[in-house]
Each structure stands twice: as C-alpha cells, then as structure tokens.
C-alpha positions in Angstrom: 269.0 64.3 1.2 269.2 66.6 4.2 266.3 67.7 6.4 265.9 71.2 4.9 265.5 69.7 1.4 262.9 67.2 2.7 260.9 70.1 4.3 261.1 72.1 1.1 259.9 69.2 -1.0 257.1 68.3 1.5 255.8 71.9 1.3 255.8 71.8 -2.5 253.9 68.5 -2.3 251.3 69.8 0.1 250.8 73.0 -2.0 250.4 71.1 -5.2 248.2 68.4 -3.7 245.7 71.0 -2.4 245.9 72.9 -5.7 245.2 69.7 -7.6 242.1 69.1 -5.5 240.8 72.6 -6.0 241.5 72.6 -9.7 239.6 69.3 -10.1 236.6 70.4 -8.0 237.3 68.4 -4.8 237.1 69.6 -1.2 240.1 69.3 1.1 238.0 67.8 3.8 236.9 64.5 2.2 238.3 61.4 0.5 238.4 61.5 -3.3 237.6 58.9 -6.0 241.2 58.9 -7.3 240.8 56.3 -10.1 237.9 58.3 -11.6 240.0 61.5 -11.5 243.0 59.9 -13.2 240.9 58.7 -16.1 239.1 62.0 -16.4 242.6 63.7 -16.8 243.1 61.5 -19.9 245.7 59.3 -18.2 245.2 55.6 -19.0 245.2 53.6 -15.8 245.7 49.8 -16.0 246.1 47.0 -13.4 248.5 44.3 -14.4 250.7 41.7 -12.7 254.1 43.0 -12.1 257.1 41.3 -10.4 258.6 43.3 -7.5 257.2 46.5 -8.9 254.5 48.7 -7.3 253.7 50.7 -10.4 255.0 52.5 -13.4 254.4 55.9 -14.9 254.9 56.2 -18.7 254.8 59.7 -20.1 255.0 59.1 -23.9 253.4 58.5 -26.4 250.5 59.2 -24.0 250.4 59.3 -20.2 249.8 55.8 -18.7 249.9 54.5 -15.2 250.4 50.8 -14.5 249.6 49.4 -11.1 250.5 46.0 -9.7 247.2 44.2 -9.3 248.8 41.7 -6.8 249.3 44.3 -4.1 246.7 45.1 -1.3 243.9 47.5 -2.1 245.2 50.4 0.0 248.7 50.0 -1.6 247.3 50.1 -5.1 245.4 53.4 -4.4 248.5 55.0 -2.8 250.7 53.9 -5.7 248.2 55.4 -8.2 248.5 58.7 -6.3 252.3 58.3 -6.3 252.4 57.8 -10.1 250.0 60.7 -10.6 252.5 62.8 -8.7 255.1 61.9 -11.4 252.6 63.2 -14.0 251.8 66.4 -12.1 255.5 67.2 -11.7 256.2 66.4 -15.3 258.7 63.7 -14.5 259.9 61.3 -17.1 259.1 57.6 -17.2 259.3 56.1 -13.6 259.5 52.5 -12.3 258.7 52.2 -8.7 259.8 49.0 -7.0 258.3 47.4 -3.9 260.0 49.2 -1.1 258.7 49.3 2.5 260.9 52.0 3.9 260.0 55.7 4.1 263.5 56.9 4.1 266.5 56.7 1.7 264.5 57.7 -1.4 265.6 60.0 -4.2 264.3 63.6 -4.1 261.8 62.9 -6.9 260.5 59.8 -5.2 260.2 61.5 -1.8 258.4 64.4 -3.5 255.7 62.3 -5.1 255.3 60.1 -2.0 254.5 63.3 -0.1 252.2 64.4 -2.9 250.3 61.1 -2.8 249.9 61.3 1.0 248.7 64.9 1.0 246.4 64.3 -2.0 244.7 61.3 -0.4 244.9 62.5 3.2 245.0 66.3 3.4 245.7 67.7 6.9 242.2 69.3 7.0 240.5 66.0 6.1 242.5 64.0 8.7 241.7 66.6 11.3 238.0 66.5 10.5 237.9 62.7 10.5 239.4 62.8 14.0 237.3 65.7 15.5 233.9 64.4 14.3 234.6 61.1 16.1 236.0 63.0 19.1 239.3 61.1 18.8 242.7 62.4 19.9 245.7 61.4 17.8 247.6 60.4 21.0 244.9 58.0 22.2 244.2 56.1 19.0 243.9 52.4 19.2 245.0 50.0 16.4 241.3 49.6 15.6 240.8 53.4 15.3 243.7 53.7 13.0 242.5 50.8 10.9 239.0 52.4 10.5 240.6 55.7 9.5 242.9 54.0 6.9 239.7 52.4 5.5 238.1 55.8 5.3 240.9 57.3 3.2 241.3 54.1 1.2 244.9 53.5 2.1 246.8 50.9 4.1 247.2 50.8 7.9 250.9 51.5 7.8 250.5 54.2 5.1 248.1 56.1 7.3 250.3 55.7 10.4 253.4 56.9 8.5 251.4 59.9 7.1 250.3 60.9 10.6 253.9 60.5 12.0 256.2 61.7 9.2 254.1 64.2 7.3 251.4 65.6 9.6 253.4 65.1 12.8 250.3 64.6 14.9 251.6 61.5 16.7 254.8 61.0 18.6 257.5 58.4 18.2 256.3 56.2 21.1 252.7 56.2 19.7 253.9 55.4 16.2 256.3 52.7 17.3 253.5 51.1 19.4 250.9 51.1 16.7 253.1 50.2 13.8 254.0 46.9 15.5 250.4 45.7 15.3 249.6 43.7 12.2 246.4 44.5 10.2 245.5 40.8 10.1 245.5 40.7 13.9 243.3 43.9 14.0 240.8 42.2 11.6 240.7 39.1 13.7 240.0 41.2 16.8 237.2 43.2 15.1 235.5 40.2 13.5 236.2 37.7 16.2 237.6 35.3 13.6 240.5 35.0 11.1 240.0 36.8 7.8 242.7 37.1 5.1 240.7 39.4 2.7 240.3 43.1 2.8 237.9 44.3 5.5 236.4 47.8 5.5 234.9 48.9 8.8 232.1 51.5 8.3 230.8 53.8 11.0 228.2 56.6 11.0 230.7 59.3 10.2 231.4 58.2 6.6 230.2 60.8 4.1 229.6 60.3 0.4 232.6 58.4 -1.0 233.6 55.3 -3.0 234.7 52.0 -1.5 236.8 49.8 -3.8 236.6 46.0 -3.1 237.6 42.8 -4.7 235.4 39.7 -4.8 235.9 38.0 -1.4 236.3 41.2 0.6 234.0 42.3 3.4 232.4 45.4 4.8 231.5 45.6 8.5 228.7 48.0 9.4 225.9 48.7 11.8 222.4 47.3 11.0 220.9 50.8 10.4 221.9 50.8 6.7 220.2 50.0 3.5 222.0 47.8 1.0 221.8 48.1 -2.8 223.3 46.1 -5.6 223.6 42.4 -6.6 227.4 42.5 -6.0 226.9 42.6 -2.2 225.3 40.0 0.1 224.5 40.6 3.8 225.3 38.0 6.4 223.5 37.6 9.8 224.5 40.3 12.2 226.9 39.6 15.1 228.1 41.5 18.1 230.6 43.3 15.9 228.0 44.4 13.4 226.6 43.2 10.0 229.0 41.6 7.6 228.6 42.5 3.9 230.3 40.2 1.5 231.5 41.2 -2.0 230.4 38.3 -4.1 230.7 39.3 -7.7 231.9 42.2 -9.9 229.5 45.2 -10.1 228.4 48.4 -8.4 226.3 48.8 -5.3 225.7 51.3 -2.5 225.2 51.5 1.2 222.8 54.1 2.5 223.0 55.2 6.1 219.4 55.4 7.5 220.4 58.1 10.1 222.1 60.7 7.8 221.1 59.3 4.4 224.8 59.4 3.3 225.3 57.3 0.2 228.6 55.3 -0.1 229.1 53.9 -3.5 230.6 50.4 -3.7 232.6 49.0 -6.6 233.5 45.3 -6.6 236.2 44.0 -9.0 237.4 40.5 -9.8 240.2 39.4 -7.5 243.6 40.3 -9.0 241.8 42.0 -11.9 243.9 42.8 -14.9 242.8 45.5 -17.5 241.8 49.1 -17.9 240.6 50.8 -14.7 237.4 52.0 -16.4 236.3 48.3 -16.9 237.3 47.1 -13.5 233.8 46.7 -11.9 231.8 45.6 -14.9 230.1 42.3 -14.5 231.2 39.3 -16.6 228.3 39.8 -19.0 229.1 43.5 -19.5 232.8 42.8 -19.8 232.2 40.2 -22.5 234.1 37.3 -20.9 
C-alpha cells in the first residue's frame, strides 16, 4: 500500500469519524462513551476470552462485536472502535489478531484503524485538550502523554501513535523518545510505588465523561473532589494526590468542587466476560 493510498484512506476515515459523531449527537471536542453508543446502534457488544485475538466483528445474522477481555482497558476501547469501523464501512466478518505494529496492514484494516483513532481522538479534541492545559506537543513529558491517553480512554502507545502518524503534531525524535518509556514506569513515577493495575490520573481539565475501570484499578486525583458510589474507596492523600480504589462492580461518580464537572465511573469485574450492558452491575444485580 503506497503513501497516496494511505492518505486517501486516512481522509475517508477522518470524514466518516466526524460524521459519525455528528449523526449520533456527540461533539468533536470531547471524549465519547463508545460502549454505550455501540449498544444504542443495535450492535451486540460482548467481552470474552480470546487467544491471540484483539476482537471480532460479525455482520450476520445480526451485528456483533467481540472483544478480548484479557487485554488492557485502553486496548479494549480502541479495538471496539476498530470493530465499529468495520460495521460503518459495511465490511464482512473480520478477525483482528494481536498485532503491535502500525504498518504492513491491509487497506481495510488500515482504514478502520484510522477511523478508530479519529473517532476516539478527533483533531479538534486533541488540540483542545492540549491548549486548555497550555501544553505544547513538542514539550510533552511521558506523564503528560499518559494523562492525555487516560482522558481519551486509550493506551499510552495508541495516543502517541495517533499524534505521530495521524495528526502529525509531534516529530520523529519526540515520538521515538516517548515511545521508549513503559507505562508501568510512568505509573511508578506518578504514584511513587509499583502498581500493575490500570491507573487513571485525573486533573481539573476533565469535563463530563465516563471512566471505565476494573476491580483493582485506581484513580489519582486532587483532594478538591466529591466521591459518590459504593464501588469506589478513597485512600489517604499523598504528595501525588488522593488515590481512589475500584473495589467492587458498580457505578459511581467524581465531582470536581471547582467546576462541578461530573465524571461517571463504571467498575466491572476483572476480566469480565459477558454482554457490555451488564458489565458494571453488582453481583446481586447480575444474579451470580
């Protein structure tokens, strides 16, 4: 696939991703609750254990997306957007294996990868997220990139790749430097201790959105927030901030005292398997 073909496909992906947002009533400036959107479209979304497969799209007898529940949170969201791309472009059944390279993909796979990136991280939304924090793309630290990847719900490397390959707002040297840093090392630096679970770092610039967590994950925030919901437990504050632990399936919320922004929190069981619409129900509600 030559460069001109890639550019043509990327432009199609951007146009369709922005149109998809408009058609479904979502701004191009904010993150979106993708799992909710998929279900509202009448597509059955399921999390299951898959071996060496990120996800599957099944077109008939009715549209179904299957996501590997063993993958990291950010990867699951991106894969869901990728499989949605197959649906939007009316592709046939698709099996997407675990592949960590951006290049050497078929035209259809490249197209829906671009669609997923632009859908979850539109250029206007990325630009806004940087400007309201007064951050320049060329001066981003690994911790900055990690926070922004949290904000859009994707993985650290996915956000970096999107800035480099799709948006072209960082250069090769910046990309090469940042991509070498492992997220586990970033979390250790932020928390001051080792942590293997998913960590979401929350600052004052988050607007209304949804954060997806598994039991055992953490949120790090400042102490000027209200906490709602039995699924979340606050720890004693440290120099880094207040650690919020996701302790059980359910729904909660974090409310910023300064701007009254409400961030909805959904906690699912670790490596949850089942329909997406049931993922954050408590054990009693789920019937197990």
